[in-house]
N, CA, C and O atoms as CSV, one atom per row, in Angstrom:
chain,resi,resn,atom,element,x,y,z
A,1,MET,N,N,-16.637,-2.392,-5.840
A,1,MET,CA,C,-15.849,-1.680,-4.856
A,1,MET,C,C,-14.380,-1.950,-5.094
A,1,MET,O,O,-13.941,-3.085,-4.909
A,2,PRO,N,N,-13.604,-0.969,-5.492
A,2,PRO,CA,C,-12.161,-1.151,-5.640
A,2,PRO,C,C,-11.506,-1.391,-4.279
A,2,PRO,O,O,-11.840,-0.742,-3.288
A,3,HIS,N,N,-10.582,-2.323,-4.258
A,3,HIS,CA,C,-9.828,-2.617,-3.041
A,3,HIS,C,C,-8.354,-2.698,-3.412
A,3,HIS,O,O,-7.984,-3.409,-4.346
A,4,VAL,N,N,-7.514,-1.973,-2.686
A,4,VAL,CA,C,-6.079,-1.949,-2.941
A,4,VAL,C,C,-5.366,-2.489,-1.708
A,4,VAL,O,O,-5.627,-2.046,-0.590
A,5,GLN,N,N,-4.467,-3.443,-1.916
A,5,GLN,CA,C,-3.649,-3.996,-0.832
A,5,GLN,C,C,-2.204,-3.611,-1.110
A,5,GLN,O,O,-1.673,-3.903,-2.182
A,6,ILE,N,N,-1.574,-2.960,-0.149
A,6,ILE,CA,C,-0.183,-2.541,-0.296
A,6,ILE,C,C,0.651,-3.254,0.759
A,6,ILE,O,O,0.499,-3.010,1.956
A,7,ASP,N,N,1.531,-4.135,0.304
A,7,ASP,CA,C,2.495,-4.804,1.174
A,7,ASP,C,C,3.836,-4.135,0.947
A,7,ASP,O,O,4.326,-4.054,-0.180
A,8,TRP,N,N,4.422,-3.658,2.033
A,8,TRP,CA,C,5.722,-3.006,1.908
A,8,TRP,C,C,6.475,-3.135,3.206
A,8,TRP,O,O,5.915,-3.536,4.227
A,9,PHE,N,N,7.762,-2.790,3.165
A,9,PHE,CA,C,8.565,-2.874,4.369
A,9,PHE,C,C,8.108,-1.830,5.370
A,9,PHE,O,O,7.723,-0.720,5.000
A,10,ALA,N,N,8.155,-2.193,6.625
A,10,ALA,CA,C,7.788,-1.281,7.705
A,10,ALA,C,C,8.708,-0.062,7.687
A,10,ALA,O,O,9.843,-0.127,7.213
A,11,GLY,N,N,8.200,1.034,8.206
A,11,GLY,CA,C,9.033,2.224,8.331
A,11,GLY,C,C,8.408,3.483,7.774
A,11,GLY,O,O,8.947,4.574,7.964
A,12,ARG,N,N,7.267,3.355,7.079
A,12,ARG,CA,C,6.602,4.565,6.577
A,12,ARG,C,C,5.807,5.193,7.702
A,12,ARG,O,O,5.282,4.496,8.570
A,13,SER,N,N,5.724,6.483,7.684
A,13,SER,CA,C,4.998,7.204,8.728
A,13,SER,C,C,3.495,7.204,8.429
A,13,SER,O,O,3.060,6.905,7.317
A,14,VAL,N,N,2.727,7.546,9.451
A,14,VAL,CA,C,1.285,7.693,9.279
A,14,VAL,C,C,1.002,8.787,8.250
A,14,VAL,O,O,0.067,8.666,7.459
A,15,GLU,N,N,1.796,9.841,8.256
A,15,GLU,CA,C,1.600,10.928,7.294
A,15,GLU,C,C,1.797,10.428,5.858
A,15,GLU,O,O,1.045,10.812,4.962
A,16,GLN,N,N,2.800,9.577,5.637
A,16,GLN,CA,C,3.031,9.030,4.297
A,16,GLN,C,C,1.863,8.144,3.873
A,16,GLN,O,O,1.410,8.221,2.731
A,17,LYS,N,N,1.378,7.309,4.777
A,17,LYS,CA,C,0.241,6.434,4.457
A,17,LYS,C,C,-1.005,7.271,4.185
A,17,LYS,O,O,-1.769,6.972,3.267
A,18,ARG,N,N,-1.209,8.304,4.969
A,18,ARG,CA,C,-2.364,9.186,4.775
A,18,ARG,C,C,-2.320,9.841,3.393
A,18,ARG,O,O,-3.324,9.862,2.682
A,19,GLU,N,N,-1.166,10.371,3.018
A,19,GLU,CA,C,-1.031,11.020,1.711
A,19,GLU,C,C,-1.250,10.024,0.577
A,19,GLU,O,O,-1.936,10.331,-0.397
A,20,LEU,N,N,-0.672,8.838,0.702
A,20,LEU,CA,C,-0.838,7.832,-0.346
A,20,LEU,C,C,-2.297,7.394,-0.455
A,20,LEU,O,O,-2.810,7.215,-1.560
A,21,ALA,N,N,-2.964,7.223,0.679
A,21,ALA,CA,C,-4.383,6.852,0.657
A,21,ALA,C,C,-5.212,7.922,-0.051
A,21,ALA,O,O,-6.098,7.598,-0.842
A,22,GLU,N,N,-4.931,9.186,0.229
A,22,GLU,CA,C,-5.672,10.277,-0.408
A,22,GLU,C,C,-5.440,10.307,-1.913
A,22,GLU,O,O,-6.387,10.440,-2.688
A,23,VAL,N,N,-4.181,10.184,-2.326
A,23,VAL,CA,C,-3.839,10.252,-3.756
A,23,VAL,C,C,-4.405,9.042,-4.504
A,23,VAL,O,O,-5.003,9.198,-5.568
A,24,LEU,N,N,-4.223,7.849,-3.958
A,24,LEU,CA,C,-4.737,6.652,-4.627
A,24,LEU,C,C,-6.255,6.695,-4.742
A,24,LEU,O,O,-6.811,6.371,-5.792
A,25,THR,N,N,-6.922,7.091,-3.670
A,25,THR,CA,C,-8.385,7.168,-3.711
A,25,THR,C,C,-8.841,8.153,-4.775
A,25,THR,O,O,-9.735,7.850,-5.565
A,26,ARG,N,N,-8.230,9.326,-4.798
A,26,ARG,CA,C,-8.610,10.343,-5.783
A,26,ARG,C,C,-8.444,9.824,-7.208
A,26,ARG,O,O,-9.337,9.983,-8.040
A,27,GLU,N,N,-7.300,9.202,-7.487
A,27,GLU,CA,C,-7.025,8.749,-8.856
A,27,GLU,C,C,-7.853,7.523,-9.244
A,27,GLU,O,O,-8.266,7.400,-10.397
A,28,ILE,N,N,-8.098,6.626,-8.306
A,28,ILE,CA,C,-8.965,5.478,-8.596
A,28,ILE,C,C,-10.367,5.967,-8.933
A,28,ILE,O,O,-11.001,5.461,-9.859
A,29,CYS,N,N,-10.846,6.951,-8.183
A,29,CYS,CA,C,-12.175,7.500,-8.452
A,29,CYS,C,C,-12.230,8.235,-9.790
A,29,CYS,O,O,-13.216,8.133,-10.521
A,30,ARG,N,N,-11.185,8.962,-10.100
A,30,ARG,CA,C,-11.140,9.687,-11.377
A,30,ARG,C,C,-11.149,8.721,-12.547
A,30,ARG,O,O,-11.932,8.881,-13.484
A,31,ILE,N,N,-10.290,7.729,-12.498
A,31,ILE,CA,C,-10.158,6.795,-13.613
A,31,ILE,C,C,-11.304,5.787,-13.640
A,31,ILE,O,O,-11.837,5.471,-14.704
A,32,GLY,N,N,-11.676,5.288,-12.471
A,32,GLY,CA,C,-12.703,4.255,-12.395
A,32,GLY,C,C,-14.119,4.775,-12.276
A,32,GLY,O,O,-15.075,4.000,-12.247
A,33,GLU,N,N,-14.252,6.102,-12.208
A,33,GLU,CA,C,-15.565,6.739,-12.122
A,33,GLU,C,C,-16.395,6.134,-10.996
A,33,GLU,O,O,-17.484,5.607,-11.225
A,34,CYS,N,N,-15.867,6.218,-9.778
A,34,CYS,CA,C,-16.566,5.692,-8.611
A,34,CYS,C,C,-16.468,6.697,-7.468
A,34,CYS,O,O,-15.717,7.670,-7.542
A,35,ALA,N,N,-17.225,6.451,-6.428
A,35,ALA,CA,C,-17.245,7.337,-5.261
A,35,ALA,C,C,-16.106,6.983,-4.311
A,35,ALA,O,O,-15.741,5.812,-4.202
A,36,PRO,N,N,-15.539,7.972,-3.623
A,36,PRO,CA,C,-14.466,7.702,-2.665
A,36,PRO,C,C,-14.867,6.691,-1.593
A,36,PRO,O,O,-14.034,5.916,-1.123
A,37,GLU,N,N,-16.137,6.699,-1.212
A,37,GLU,CA,C,-16.615,5.767,-0.192
A,37,GLU,C,C,-16.529,4.310,-0.621
A,37,GLU,O,O,-16.608,3.408,0.213
A,38,SER,N,N,-16.369,4.079,-1.907
A,38,SER,CA,C,-16.308,2.703,-2.406
A,38,SER,C,C,-14.878,2.156,-2.466
A,38,SER,O,O,-14.681,0.978,-2.763
A,39,VAL,N,N,-13.892,2.993,-2.189
A,39,VAL,CA,C,-12.488,2.590,-2.313
A,39,VAL,C,C,-11.946,2.161,-0.951
A,39,VAL,O,O,-12.015,2.913,0.021
A,40,GLY,N,N,-11.404,0.940,-0.894
A,40,GLY,CA,C,-10.765,0.439,0.313
A,40,GLY,C,C,-9.273,0.254,0.080
A,40,GLY,O,O,-8.859,-0.237,-0.970
A,41,ILE,N,N,-8.471,0.645,1.057
A,41,ILE,CA,C,-7.013,0.498,0.959
A,41,ILE,C,C,-6.511,-0.104,2.269
A,41,ILE,O,O,-6.876,0.348,3.354
A,42,VAL,N,N,-5.662,-1.136,2.149
A,42,VAL,CA,C,-5.061,-1.765,3.324
A,42,VAL,C,C,-3.547,-1.694,3.187
A,42,VAL,O,O,-2.985,-2.125,2.180
A,43,PHE,N,N,-2.895,-1.149,4.200
A,43,PHE,CA,C,-1.436,-1.119,4.251
A,43,PHE,C,C,-0.977,-2.233,5.178
A,43,PHE,O,O,-1.433,-2.327,6.318
A,44,THR,N,N,-0.080,-3.075,4.692
A,44,THR,CA,C,0.480,-4.143,5.507
A,44,THR,C,C,1.982,-3.943,5.582
A,44,THR,O,O,2.688,-4.080,4.583
A,45,ASP,N,N,2.465,-3.619,6.776
A,45,ASP,CA,C,3.900,-3.427,6.984
A,45,ASP,C,C,4.562,-4.788,7.203
A,45,ASP,O,O,4.158,-5.552,8.079
A,46,ARG,N,N,5.562,-5.073,6.413
A,46,ARG,CA,C,6.261,-6.357,6.483
A,46,ARG,C,C,7.679,-6.156,6.998
A,46,ARG,O,O,8.332,-5.159,6.689
A,47,ASP,N,N,8.132,-7.097,7.769
A,47,ASP,CA,C,9.514,-7.107,8.230
A,47,ASP,C,C,10.390,-7.649,7.110
A,47,ASP,O,O,9.987,-8.568,6.396
A,48,THR,N,N,11.577,-7.091,6.951
A,48,THR,CA,C,12.466,-7.538,5.865
A,48,THR,C,C,12.880,-9.002,6.023
A,48,THR,O,O,13.293,-9.630,5.048
A,49,ALA,N,N,12.776,-9.551,7.227
A,49,ALA,CA,C,13.105,-10.969,7.437
A,49,ALA,C,C,11.986,-11.885,6.945
A,49,ALA,O,O,12.159,-13.102,6.885
A,50,ASN,N,N,10.837,-11.299,6.591
A,50,ASN,CA,C,9.702,-12.090,6.116
A,50,ASN,C,C,9.444,-11.930,4.622
A,50,ASN,O,O,8.369,-12.279,4.135
A,51,TRP,N,N,10.417,-11.407,3.901
A,51,TRP,CA,C,10.242,-11.163,2.469
A,51,TRP,C,C,11.544,-11.522,1.773
A,51,TRP,O,O,12.623,-11.133,2.221
A,52,ALA,N,N,11.442,-12.263,0.681
A,52,ALA,CA,C,12.634,-12.691,-0.053
A,52,ALA,C,C,12.457,-12.444,-1.542
A,52,ALA,O,O,11.337,-12.381,-2.048
A,53,ARG,N,N,13.572,-12.308,-2.230
A,53,ARG,CA,C,13.590,-12.214,-3.688
A,53,ARG,C,C,14.858,-12.892,-4.158
A,53,ARG,O,O,15.923,-12.738,-3.559
A,54,ALA,N,N,14.732,-13.631,-5.221
A,54,ALA,CA,C,15.875,-14.326,-5.822
A,54,ALA,C,C,16.575,-15.225,-4.811
A,54,ALA,O,O,17.797,-15.371,-4.832
A,55,GLY,N,N,15.782,-15.826,-3.928
A,55,GLY,CA,C,16.324,-16.789,-2.980
A,55,GLY,C,C,16.990,-16.187,-1.759
A,55,GLY,O,O,17.583,-16.921,-0.968
A,56,LYS,N,N,16.914,-14.874,-1.578
A,56,LYS,CA,C,17.579,-14.231,-0.450
A,56,LYS,C,C,16.584,-13.329,0.302
A,56,LYS,O,O,15.788,-12.613,-0.306
A,57,LEU,N,N,16.653,-13.386,1.633
A,57,LEU,CA,C,15.856,-12.489,2.441
A,57,LEU,C,C,16.345,-11.058,2.282
A,57,LEU,O,O,17.547,-10.822,2.167
A,58,PHE,N,N,15.437,-10.117,2.273
A,58,PHE,CA,C,15.846,-8.717,2.199
A,58,PHE,C,C,16.644,-8.318,3.416
A,58,PHE,O,O,17.490,-7.428,3.325
A,59,SER,N,N,16.407,-8.945,4.552
A,59,SER,CA,C,17.159,-8.632,5.758
A,59,SER,C,C,18.623,-9.056,5.650
A,59,SER,O,O,19.452,-8.607,6.441
A,60,ASP,N,N,18.951,-9.909,4.688
A,60,ASP,CA,C,20.325,-10.357,4.486
A,60,ASP,C,C,21.091,-9.456,3.520
A,60,ASP,O,O,22.277,-9.672,3.272
A,61,SER,N,N,20.424,-8.466,2.987
A,61,SER,CA,C,21.080,-7.566,2.004
A,61,SER,C,C,21.987,-6.578,2.666
A,61,SER,O,O,22.607,-5.758,1.989
């Protein structure tokens, strides 16, 4: 069962998540030769104060 975890900054709409889920599922099934029912996707919205790169919080940018 393919499982995709997407961590990203909050702010995407339900419509954007819906479209991405549809596209990712379709392409995973095409490439991985599996059924759509076997694909799981989790979207995790993160606050910029909880994510850092190169020693700096994204909220400080």
